[in-house]
C-alpha positions in Angstrom: 98.8 26.7 7.7 95.9 28.8 6.2 97.0 32.0 7.9 100.4 31.5 6.6 99.1 31.2 3.0 97.3 34.5 3.3 100.6 36.2 3.9 102.4 34.8 0.9 103.5 37.4 -1.7 102.1 37.3 -5.3 102.7 38.6 -8.8 101.8 42.0 -10.0 98.9 41.7 -12.5 100.5 44.0 -14.9 104.3 43.3 -15.0 104.2 39.9 -13.2 107.0 40.8 -11.0 107.4 38.6 -7.9 107.0 39.2 -5.0 104.6 42.1 -5.4 101.2 43.2 -4.5 98.4 42.6 -7.0 99.3 46.0 -8.6 102.9 47.1 -7.9 103.8 50.7 -7.2 106.0 50.8 -10.4 103.1 49.9 -12.7 100.6 52.1 -10.8 103.0 55.1 -11.2 103.7 54.3 -14.9 100.3 53.5 -16.1 97.8 55.1 -13.7 98.8 58.9 -13.9 95.9 61.3 -13.4 94.8 63.2 -16.6 92.3 66.0 -17.3 88.8 64.6 -18.0 85.4 66.0 -19.1 83.7 66.7 -15.8 80.4 65.2 -17.3 81.6 62.1 -19.1 85.1 61.6 -17.9 86.5 61.5 -21.5 90.2 62.5 -21.4 90.7 66.2 -22.6 93.6 67.9 -24.1 91.9 71.3 -24.7 92.0 72.6 -21.1 88.2 73.0 -21.1 86.1 71.4 -18.4 83.5 69.8 -20.5 83.7 68.2 -24.0 81.7 69.2 -27.0 79.4 66.2 -27.0 78.4 66.9 -23.3 77.7 70.6 -24.2 75.4 69.5 -27.0 73.8 66.6 -25.1 74.2 66.9 -21.3 74.0 63.6 -19.5 71.4 62.9 -16.7 74.0 63.6 -13.8 76.0 66.4 -12.4 79.5 64.9 -12.6 81.4 61.8 -13.8 84.7 60.5 -12.6 87.0 57.8 -13.7 90.1 56.1 -12.3 91.7 54.8 -15.3 91.6 54.7 -19.2 90.2 51.4 -20.4 93.4 50.7 -22.3 96.7 48.9 -21.9 97.4 47.4 -19.4 94.1 47.9 -17.6 91.9 46.4 -20.1 93.5 43.0 -19.5 93.4 43.5 -15.7 89.7 44.3 -15.7 89.0 41.4 -18.0 90.5 39.1 -15.3 88.7 40.9 -12.6 85.3 40.8 -14.3 85.3 37.4 -16.2 88.0 35.2 -14.8 86.9 34.9 -11.1 89.7 37.3 -10.0 87.4 39.0 -7.4 90.5 39.5 -5.1 91.5 42.3 -7.3 88.7 44.5 -6.0 90.7 46.0 -3.1 93.6 47.1 -5.4 91.3 48.4 -8.2 89.2 50.4 -5.7 92.4 51.9 -4.3 93.3 53.1 -7.8 89.7 54.7 -8.2 90.0 56.4 -4.7 93.3 58.0 -5.7 91.9 59.6 -9.0 91.3 63.3 -8.8 88.0 64.3 -7.0 86.9 60.7 -6.2 87.6 60.8 -2.5 85.7 64.0 -1.9 82.8 62.7 -4.0 82.6 59.6 -1.9 83.0 61.6 1.4 80.1 63.9 0.4 77.9 61.2 -0.9 75.1 59.7 1.3 74.3 56.7 -0.9 76.5 54.6 -3.1 74.6 52.7 -5.7 76.5 49.9 -7.7 75.4 49.1 -11.1 73.3 45.9 -10.8 73.5 42.8 -12.9 70.6 40.8 -14.3 70.0 37.5 -12.5 71.2 35.6 -15.5 74.5 37.6 -15.7 75.0 37.2 -12.0 74.7 33.5 -12.2 77.2 33.3 -15.2 79.7 35.5 -13.4 79.3 34.5 -9.8 79.5 38.1 -8.4 78.8 41.6 -9.3 82.1 43.3 -9.8 80.6 46.8 -9.3 79.3 45.8 -5.9 82.7 44.5 -4.9 84.3 47.8 -5.7 81.7 49.6 -3.9 82.1 47.7 -0.8 85.7 48.5 -0.9 85.2 52.2 -1.4 82.4 53.0 1.1 80.8 50.0 2.5 78.6 52.0 5.0 77.1 53.9 2.2 76.3 50.9 -0.2 72.7 50.2 -1.1 72.9 47.0 -3.2 69.1 46.3 -3.4 67.9 50.0 -4.3 68.7 50.0 -7.9 67.6 46.9 -9.8 68.1 45.6 -13.2 64.6 44.5 -14.2 65.4 42.7 -17.5 68.3 40.9 -19.0 69.9 42.5 -22.0 72.3 41.6 -24.7 75.9 42.3 -23.9 76.9 45.8 -24.8 80.5 45.3 -25.8 79.8 44.4 -29.4 76.9 46.8 -30.1 77.2 50.2 -31.8 76.2 53.3 -29.8 72.7 53.7 -30.9 71.9 50.1 -30.5 73.4 50.2 -27.0 71.1 53.0 -26.1 68.0 50.8 -27.2 69.4 47.7 -25.7 69.3 49.1 -22.1 66.3 51.5 -22.4 63.9 50.6 -19.5 66.3 47.9 -18.1 66.7 49.6 -14.6 64.2 50.6 -11.8 64.3 51.5 -8.1 63.0 49.0 -5.6 59.6 50.7 -4.8 60.0 50.9 -1.0 63.5 52.3 -1.3 62.9 54.9 -4.0 61.6 57.6 -1.6 64.7 57.3 0.5 66.9 58.8 -2.2 64.9 62.2 -2.4 67.3 65.0 -1.5 70.3 62.8 -1.1 73.7 63.1 -2.8 74.3 59.8 -4.6 77.2 58.1 -6.3 76.3 55.6 -9.1 79.2 53.2 -9.7 80.1 51.0 -12.6 83.2 49.2 -13.7 83.5 50.3 -17.3 82.2 53.3 -19.3 82.1 53.1 -23.1 79.3 55.0 -24.7 77.7 55.8 -21.3 74.5 54.0 -22.4 74.1 51.8 -19.4 74.8 54.6 -17.0 72.2 56.9 -18.7 69.5 54.2 -18.5 70.4 53.5 -14.8 70.6 57.2 -14.0 67.2 58.1 -15.3 65.1 56.4 -12.3 67.6 57.7 -9.8 67.1 61.2 -11.0 63.3 60.8 -11.2 63.6 59.9 -7.4 64.5 63.5 -6.7 68.1 63.2 -5.7 70.0 66.3 -4.8 73.1 65.4 -6.8 74.2 62.5 -8.9 77.8 61.6 -9.6 78.8 58.8 -11.7 82.0 56.9 -10.9 83.6 54.4 -13.1 86.8 52.4 -12.7 87.7 52.7 -16.4 86.7 55.0 -19.2 87.3 54.2 -22.9 89.7 56.8 -24.2 87.2 57.9 -27.0 83.5 57.8 -27.3 81.9 55.0 -29.3 80.0 56.6 -32.2 79.9 53.7 -34.8 
């Protein structure tokens, strides 16, 4: 009986068609088209240049940043269900979207270590799982190091904070597990998060990773807000 239930069709999370996979082919084709992005912050670009003006003036502490989707309709709703409404089963479909984005698969193939963005103990208890770790285990399970990058203090939720406050909020919130830090030296590392808005959390997490002496650091996010948050 249980094995039969596993084979039942479901509804598309976007268009609600039935029967369908969690994300049907029509919705993926319509809403997940690749687009040019800044190679350092994954912000969508229309200028044909590889790097946006903000990154030229203030380069981030990594060598590349890749994004699967824009954090906009319909993906904002889908990610909300994945992250906050116990829809952990969406991880496989969302990871597939990430992998199909330009340059993501080569970055994963070349990486030696995949670090999911950690949650604080309090946030993990509230949510029940770390959504970034679920995505990482779908993308490259053999490269995932879930206990190397640590969140050493709980912080206020970033979503309602302006950019400067976001930076202060997460400053010093991340560290490397002392016995594992040396193992990153000289390695190609991918740091994975679910959503990138201002980039404050990724910058704070990238700092101890870079200080460990990695050879190359790529940030990979499932969704990127279409415009940076300055206010």
